[in-house]
MIMIDO-33148 format. One line per field, with one value per residue (C-alpha): x, y, z. Coordinates in Angstrom, 2 decimals, decimal comma. Layout:
N
c1: X; ...
c2: Y; ...
c3: Z; ...
//
This chain:
520
c1: 74,19; 72,34; 74,75; 72,54; 73,58; 70,51; 71,90; 70,77; 67,65; 65,98; 63,80; 66,96; 68,17; 65,00; 65,16; 68,81; 69,04; 72,52; 72,79; 76,45; 77,40; 75,23; 77,00; 80,46; 78,75; 76,99; 80,22; 82,26; 79,67; 79,42; 83,20; 83,03; 80,06; 80,12; 78,92; 81,88; 84,47; 83,12; 83,36; 87,02; 87,62; 85,93; 88,17; 91,24; 90,20; 89,35; 92,90; 94,37; 95,19; 93,90; 93,54; 93,72; 96,94; 98,53; 98,42; 100,00; 103,29; 105,54; 106,94; 110,63; 113,22; 115,95; 119,20; 119,38; 122,85; 123,08; 126,09; 126,07; 128,59; 129,22; 129,94; 127,91; 124,62; 122,61; 118,93; 116,18; 113,22; 110,40; 110,09; 107,54; 108,72; 106,91; 106,52; 105,07; 101,88; 100,42; 97,12; 94,99; 92,66; 89,58; 87,28; 88,58; 87,92; 84,45; 83,29; 84,71; 83,28; 79,76; 79,71; 81,18; 79,17; 75,96; 76,99; 80,07; 78,11; 76,13; 72,39; 69,96; 66,84; 63,85; 65,81; 68,96; 67,13; 66,12; 69,68; 71,01; 69,00; 71,10; 74,17; 77,58; 79,45; 76,37; 77,42; 80,84; 79,43; 76,91; 79,71; 81,62; 78,52; 77,76; 81,26; 81,12; 77,71; 79,01; 81,89; 79,94; 76,40; 75,25; 76,61; 75,06; 74,42; 73,88; 71,89; 73,64; 71,41; 72,36; 74,71; 75,23; 78,05; 79,29; 79,48; 81,06; 79,70; 83,24; 86,08; 88,89; 89,22; 88,63; 86,06; 82,59; 78,88; 76,11; 72,38; 69,76; 66,62; 63,03; 62,00; 58,66; 59,40; 63,17; 63,59; 66,85; 65,98; 69,44; 72,84; 76,27; 79,36; 82,68; 86,34; 89,85; 93,17; 94,94; 93,99; 95,63; 93,89; 90,41; 87,37; 85,10; 81,37; 78,73; 75,27; 72,31; 68,90; 65,49; 65,72; 69,28; 72,96; 75,62; 79,39; 81,18; 84,77; 85,33; 88,53; 90,70; 89,38; 85,78; 84,74; 83,03; 83,41; 82,98; 86,25; 85,62; 84,48; 82,78; 83,42; 80,70; 82,54; 79,44; 76,11; 72,97; 71,70; 68,76; 69,33; 67,83; 69,60; 68,52; 71,48; 71,68; 74,62; 75,35; 78,31; 79,21; 79,39; 77,08; 74,88; 72,45; 69,02; 66,93; 66,33; 64,02; 64,20; 62,93; 60,16; 62,76; 66,45; 68,42; 70,90; 69,83; 71,07; 72,11; 72,08; 74,14; 71,21; 67,84; 69,54; 71,47; 74,76; 78,27; 79,22; 82,11; 79,90; 81,21; 81,32; 83,32; 85,70; 86,39; 87,27; 89,57; 91,27; 91,73; 93,16; 95,63; 96,59; 97,43; 99,56; 101,33; 102,03; 103,33; 105,76; 106,88; 107,44; 109,57; 111,68; 112,03; 112,94; 116,15; 117,11; 118,70; 117,72; 119,84; 119,00; 121,28; 121,81; 123,06; 123,47; 123,50; 123,75; 121,19; 119,78; 122,88; 125,07; 122,81; 123,11; 126,87; 127,04; 124,90; 126,99; 130,14; 128,67; 127,72; 131,14; 133,54; 131,40; 132,34; 131,21; 133,13; 131,85; 132,53; 132,19; 131,49; 132,87; 130,14; 130,55; 127,68; 128,44; 126,95; 126,19; 124,49; 122,55; 121,39; 117,82; 115,68; 111,93; 109,92; 107,19; 103,77; 102,51; 99,72; 97,38; 97,81; 97,31; 94,11; 92,84; 93,58; 91,74; 88,70; 88,65; 88,95; 86,02; 83,98; 84,68; 83,52; 80,42; 79,46; 79,95; 78,24; 81,15; 82,47; 85,73; 87,42; 89,24; 85,88; 85,36; 88,81; 89,03; 88,33; 85,47; 83,06; 79,46; 77,21; 75,18; 78,25; 79,19; 75,67; 75,69; 78,97; 77,60; 74,24; 75,18; 76,69; 73,47; 71,38; 73,61; 73,43; 69,62; 69,46; 71,83; 69,84; 66,74; 68,65; 70,22; 66,82; 65,26; 68,26; 68,11; 64,33; 64,63; 67,23; 64,93; 62,27; 64,56; 64,78; 61,02; 60,83; 58,09; 55,42; 55,97; 59,08; 60,75; 60,03; 62,20; 65,56; 67,89; 71,34; 73,35; 75,29; 78,75; 78,81; 81,12; 79,91; 81,17; 80,96; 81,21; 78,32; 76,22; 76,75; 75,94; 72,68; 71,75; 72,15; 70,15; 67,26; 67,71; 64,49; 62,46; 63,96; 64,48; 67,80; 67,71; 67,38; 70,13; 72,54; 71,74; 72,31; 75,63; 78,46; 80,90; 78,83; 78,54; 75,15; 76,35; 77,47; 74,02; 72,46; 75,40; 75,24; 71,48; 71,94; 74,73; 72,70; 69,69; 71,90; 73,20; 69,66; 68,54; 71,47; 70,73; 67,05; 67,91; 70,35; 67,74; 65,15; 67,62; 68,55; 64,91; 64,14; 67,16; 66,05; 62,57; 63,95; 66,35; 63,53; 61,44; 64,37; 64,91; 61,26; 61,52; 64,58; 62,70; 59,86; 62,30; 63,79; 60,31; 59,85; 57,86; 60,45; 58,46; 58,27; 54,93; 55,18; 52,18; 53,89; 56,79; 57,79; 58,11; 60,26; 62,58; 62,83; 63,73; 66,45; 67,93; 67,84; 69,73; 72,38; 72,84; 73,17; 75,96; 77,71; 77,48; 79,00
c2: 110,25; 112,18; 113,94; 116,82; 120,11; 121,63; 124,52; 126,93; 126,41; 127,94; 130,04; 131,52; 132,33; 134,19; 136,21; 137,22; 140,87; 140,62; 137,40; 138,00; 138,24; 135,26; 132,91; 132,90; 132,54; 129,38; 128,02; 128,66; 127,05; 124,08; 123,59; 123,39; 121,00; 117,31; 116,47; 118,14; 116,82; 113,30; 113,63; 114,62; 111,62; 109,31; 110,73; 109,98; 106,37; 105,93; 107,05; 104,60; 107,29; 106,11; 109,31; 107,43; 105,60; 108,75; 110,29; 107,28; 107,83; 105,70; 106,58; 105,70; 106,45; 108,88; 109,69; 113,38; 114,80; 118,01; 119,93; 121,09; 122,48; 118,92; 117,72; 115,94; 114,33; 111,86; 111,03; 109,12; 110,93; 109,77; 111,13; 110,69; 109,11; 108,12; 104,39; 102,23; 103,70; 100,98; 101,58; 99,27; 99,96; 98,07; 101,06; 101,68; 98,06; 98,04; 101,26; 100,44; 96,92; 98,01; 100,96; 99,18; 96,02; 98,00; 100,82; 99,44; 98,35; 101,57; 102,19; 100,62; 102,59; 101,96; 102,39; 103,95; 107,17; 107,67; 107,02; 109,52; 112,32; 111,96; 113,18; 111,67; 110,23; 109,70; 106,20; 107,44; 110,42; 108,35; 106,01; 109,03; 110,39; 106,97; 106,57; 109,98; 109,24; 106,07; 108,11; 111,10; 109,78; 112,10; 113,39; 115,71; 115,61; 118,90; 118,64; 121,31; 121,85; 118,69; 116,70; 115,83; 117,06; 115,47; 117,73; 116,31; 117,34; 117,20; 117,36; 118,65; 120,97; 124,00; 122,70; 121,19; 121,74; 122,64; 122,75; 124,86; 122,75; 123,74; 123,34; 121,77; 119,57; 118,98; 119,77; 121,58; 125,09; 126,71; 125,13; 126,62; 125,07; 126,50; 125,82; 127,17; 125,91; 127,30; 129,19; 132,40; 132,28; 133,61; 131,41; 130,53; 130,14; 128,80; 129,71; 127,60; 129,26; 128,38; 131,11; 130,43; 129,93; 132,57; 132,32; 134,63; 135,26; 135,99; 137,15; 134,49; 135,03; 134,85; 137,89; 140,97; 144,53; 147,97; 147,71; 144,21; 143,74; 140,46; 139,85; 138,35; 135,88; 134,75; 136,56; 134,67; 132,62; 130,23; 126,49; 125,71; 127,75; 128,26; 128,66; 130,05; 129,10; 130,95; 132,16; 134,63; 132,01; 130,77; 133,12; 132,65; 133,82; 132,79; 130,34; 129,04; 127,21; 123,95; 123,42; 122,31; 122,88; 120,81; 119,74; 116,26; 114,37; 110,73; 109,17; 106,16; 104,62; 105,58; 106,66; 109,24; 108,50; 107,59; 103,94; 104,67; 103,91; 103,60; 99,79; 99,76; 102,53; 101,03; 97,63; 99,21; 101,15; 97,99; 96,09; 98,88; 99,29; 95,59; 95,62; 98,82; 97,48; 94,28; 96,32; 98,22; 94,95; 93,66; 96,79; 96,34; 92,68; 93,85; 95,61; 93,91; 94,61; 93,67; 91,82; 93,02; 90,53; 91,58; 95,15; 97,60; 100,85; 103,50; 104,70; 106,75; 103,68; 101,68; 104,34; 104,38; 100,59; 100,33; 102,98; 101,07; 97,85; 99,60; 101,21; 98,62; 95,55; 94,13; 94,33; 93,93; 91,08; 91,65; 88,92; 89,53; 87,72; 85,10; 83,96; 85,94; 88,06; 90,93; 89,97; 91,38; 89,05; 90,17; 89,28; 89,78; 90,25; 87,41; 88,89; 87,20; 86,22; 83,64; 85,82; 88,76; 86,63; 85,22; 88,70; 90,04; 87,12; 87,66; 91,40; 90,85; 88,43; 90,75; 93,70; 91,82; 90,57; 93,96; 95,78; 92,88; 92,80; 89,87; 88,35; 86,96; 84,38; 82,64; 81,89; 80,76; 77,46; 76,19; 73,82; 76,28; 75,97; 78,92; 78,02; 78,34; 81,66; 83,07; 82,02; 83,84; 86,96; 86,97; 89,69; 91,89; 91,58; 92,57; 95,58; 96,58; 96,32; 99,09; 101,27; 100,61; 102,23; 105,49; 105,21; 104,46; 107,57; 109,66; 108,58; 108,96; 112,56; 113,33; 111,84; 114,32; 117,20; 115,90; 115,41; 111,64; 110,77; 108,17; 104,58; 105,42; 106,71; 103,42; 101,38; 101,77; 98,81; 98,49; 95,61; 94,28; 92,86; 89,24; 86,27; 83,07; 79,69; 80,43; 76,83; 75,79; 78,77; 78,19; 74,49; 75,36; 77,81; 75,14; 72,66; 75,13; 76,38; 74,85; 76,72; 80,22; 82,69; 83,42; 86,96; 85,62; 83,05; 85,71; 88,05; 85,26; 84,20; 85,57; 85,51; 88,01; 91,70; 93,34; 95,81; 92,89; 91,27; 93,42; 92,70; 88,97; 88,84; 90,77; 88,46; 85,42; 86,70; 87,18; 83,63; 82,26; 84,17; 82,73; 79,24; 79,57; 80,73; 77,85; 75,35; 76,68; 76,44; 72,91; 71,88; 73,32; 71,55; 68,26; 68,71; 69,38; 66,43; 64,17; 65,29; 64,75; 61,24; 60,47; 61,75; 59,59; 56,53; 57,27; 57,71; 54,31; 52,84; 54,32; 57,26; 59,88; 62,89; 66,55; 68,13; 71,64; 72,64; 71,54; 73,91; 71,81; 68,76; 70,80; 71,84; 68,25; 67,15; 69,81; 68,71; 65,09; 66,09; 67,98; 65,03; 62,69; 64,84; 64,91; 61,13; 60,73
c3: 121,00; 118,29; 115,94; 114,75; 116,32; 118,01; 120,07; 117,36; 115,23; 112,21; 114,50; 116,07; 112,58; 111,73; 114,96; 114,46; 113,46; 111,91; 109,93; 109,00; 112,69; 113,60; 111,15; 112,85; 116,25; 115,08; 113,59; 116,74; 119,02; 116,66; 116,74; 120,55; 120,59; 121,47; 117,97; 116,28; 118,76; 118,45; 114,68; 114,94; 117,19; 114,66; 111,92; 114,05; 114,72; 111,02; 110,19; 112,70; 115,27; 118,64; 120,66; 123,98; 123,12; 121,67; 125,16; 126,85; 128,71; 130,94; 134,35; 134,60; 137,31; 136,45; 138,27; 139,12; 139,90; 141,88; 143,16; 146,78; 149,27; 150,44; 146,95; 144,29; 145,36; 143,34; 143,75; 141,95; 140,46; 138,23; 134,71; 131,95; 128,70; 125,53; 125,24; 122,48; 121,02; 118,81; 117,03; 114,90; 111,98; 113,22; 112,73; 109,21; 108,24; 109,79; 108,13; 104,70; 104,79; 105,68; 103,26; 100,23; 100,85; 100,38; 98,04; 96,26; 93,18; 92,93; 92,78; 90,31; 89,41; 87,17; 83,94; 82,53; 81,66; 85,29; 86,47; 83,92; 85,56; 88,73; 86,87; 86,29; 89,22; 91,41; 92,49; 93,57; 95,46; 97,40; 98,51; 99,83; 101,58; 103,04; 104,46; 106,12; 107,60; 109,26; 110,69; 111,98; 112,26; 109,47; 106,18; 103,62; 99,89; 98,03; 94,80; 92,75; 89,72; 87,78; 90,04; 93,67; 95,91; 99,13; 102,20; 105,35; 108,75; 110,19; 107,69; 109,93; 112,95; 110,72; 108,25; 108,39; 107,94; 110,37; 109,67; 111,41; 111,71; 112,27; 115,91; 114,94; 111,89; 112,42; 108,72; 107,83; 106,66; 106,65; 106,03; 106,80; 105,22; 106,45; 105,69; 106,31; 104,98; 108,09; 111,25; 110,05; 106,67; 105,78; 106,40; 103,51; 104,16; 101,81; 103,09; 101,97; 102,40; 101,07; 98,41; 97,21; 98,02; 98,80; 99,34; 101,80; 102,81; 106,51; 108,24; 109,84; 113,39; 112,22; 114,25; 112,90; 114,14; 112,65; 110,74; 109,39; 105,82; 104,90; 101,26; 99,08; 96,84; 95,00; 95,21; 96,09; 93,21; 92,85; 93,01; 89,59; 86,93; 83,33; 81,00; 77,46; 75,26; 72,03; 70,04; 72,74; 75,51; 78,26; 80,29; 83,16; 82,03; 85,02; 87,80; 90,48; 93,82; 95,25; 97,78; 100,36; 101,01; 98,44; 101,11; 102,21; 105,28; 105,12; 108,58; 109,60; 111,48; 112,90; 116,14; 114,04; 115,80; 114,77; 114,42; 116,79; 119,79; 123,32; 123,29; 120,03; 121,09; 124,54; 123,05; 120,44; 123,25; 125,31; 122,32; 121,51; 125,15; 125,55; 122,40; 123,47; 126,96; 125,45; 123,36; 126,47; 128,32; 125,47; 125,72; 129,45; 128,97; 127,32; 130,56; 133,55; 137,13; 140,14; 143,33; 146,13; 148,98; 152,44; 151,22; 154,07; 152,09; 151,27; 147,94; 147,23; 147,65; 145,32; 142,63; 142,91; 142,81; 139,66; 137,94; 138,85; 137,43; 134,17; 133,80; 135,19; 134,46; 137,89; 141,51; 144,78; 146,96; 150,66; 153,32; 156,99; 160,02; 160,20; 156,65; 155,12; 152,10; 150,06; 146,48; 143,38; 141,09; 137,65; 136,67; 133,57; 133,18; 131,72; 129,51; 130,01; 126,56; 126,82; 128,85; 126,49; 123,37; 124,86; 125,77; 122,26; 120,66; 122,90; 122,16; 118,41; 118,32; 120,50; 118,19; 115,09; 116,90; 118,31; 115,00; 113,16; 110,72; 108,70; 109,90; 106,79; 108,91; 109,40; 105,71; 104,67; 102,82; 99,33; 100,16; 101,75; 100,56; 99,87; 102,95; 105,17; 103,53; 103,98; 107,61; 108,21; 106,48; 108,28; 110,77; 108,05; 106,05; 109,05; 109,69; 106,02; 106,14; 108,75; 106,73; 103,57; 105,12; 105,37; 101,89; 100,33; 101,90; 100,82; 97,16; 97,13; 98,32; 95,65; 93,00; 94,08; 93,11; 89,53; 89,27; 89,82; 92,30; 92,96; 91,89; 89,86; 93,04; 94,80; 92,42; 94,14; 94,52; 96,02; 94,56; 97,52; 97,14; 98,22; 98,54; 96,90; 95,81; 92,08; 90,92; 93,14; 92,08; 88,36; 88,77; 90,52; 87,75; 85,08; 87,13; 87,27; 83,69; 82,39; 85,05; 84,65; 81,84; 80,20; 81,61; 85,17; 84,63; 83,39; 86,28; 88,80; 87,26; 89,46; 86,54; 84,51; 85,32; 85,01; 82,37; 80,16; 80,04; 77,23; 74,90; 75,71; 75,00; 71,75; 70,62; 71,58; 69,61; 66,58; 66,90; 67,23; 64,13; 62,18; 63,51; 62,57; 59,06; 58,65; 59,89; 57,42; 54,53; 55,60; 55,81; 52,36; 50,95; 52,45; 50,98; 47,51; 47,71; 48,82; 45,83; 43,48; 44,79; 44,25; 40,67; 40,16; 41,30; 38,94; 36,08; 36,79; 36,54; 33,07; 34,32; 33,58; 32,37; 33,15; 33,83; 32,46; 34,53; 37,81; 38,78; 41,81; 39,55; 37,16; 40,03; 41,22; 37,70; 37,48; 40,82; 39,56; 36,44; 38,48; 40,81; 37,85; 36,44; 39,82; 40,13; 36,66
//
């Protein structure tokens, strides 16, 4: 199901005569929509609160005692009691794994200067936006002058964000962010329009009448602000707006729906239900039920008999004339285990397969090769590919707000987190070292972080320069020593003379003299 609210559009906004009265109407209808309610349900499952299991109750018999004219009467009636409500965190694991696998290492752009234009904390904010988009099907990023802010479509029952899209282009033209800390407290509204952003304060009920005053907390201001800082402080001296609304959607997939699809939710419900029922059966296994043989009484007699057994811890056995007797035999419930364990195992495997997540139990062991690891992660990579389409378009749109377009906006890379056999990878790098550059080898080394590579290359260059200088000095020294040895040989032959016109010969003679002194 598409998660963009379409009951009201930008055209409806333009036709509304009273915009301040139209805003709470849109918010109230959005809170009652399927999109908002599904978002709340996704939040609950993400927090390990299975909404189906939380409503589960057990029917147990209860002895009701009533006083009548004939005395005290006892009867059995059914009552609802809360049993075991066991929830699992499958959805939390799936969402976190997919989001952090793709976005955990941040975004790499053309160069550091381009990344700097996105403001501080961009990598952290996009992880938050990505997680919310997987939960709700869509999440929003607001480019606020020089940094990005995360806006959740469904934060809690009183807070969220709704966009009014154009009926022709589907482009968001108006955005309404609303929040309340409690139902009896005022509601804050931040209104995003094409010509600026305004913050309002509405009464707690959100309705407007003749006596209601909507307070303007922050007057409309443009999205791009020009600031002037001097000795007297910082003042706003001007501003301008963008060509489009600087509130950008990040979708979880091209279907624009939450990852808590029906097939995932139904399997999580079945898994939790089996575990909860198993817990209830274990509780019942501690109880004893009685098999009454040759008992001719009615329900009232049975109730009295069981009470007598519980109080006196004994039962009267009566025999009839033909040798038959009434007896009470205690029994216990045997809890079926194998069938439930098999069902849970099947459901767990099916959940990981349907979500295309990585089950860490599949890659345990110290002798796994990189081929085996890549095979186990194939589905996760395919799932991340679809999410990467949406993240790429999101970052590209944000880059447009800071003036980066064209080919520079095409260089966007997400460094995925992977699991590798590091020893095997490093061995392969050294085997191929003669065919690749040092830069490539360092980037491929799993033991080295990307931000450490420039320092390593700089240090290595310094070492090479020192090695080259040492080699040149050594070579010069060897040349001089060779010349001195030659001069020594000539001197032995009676040709010991110094040519004043030959400086190299003079140097060789001096070295010969120094060596002669050392030898002595």
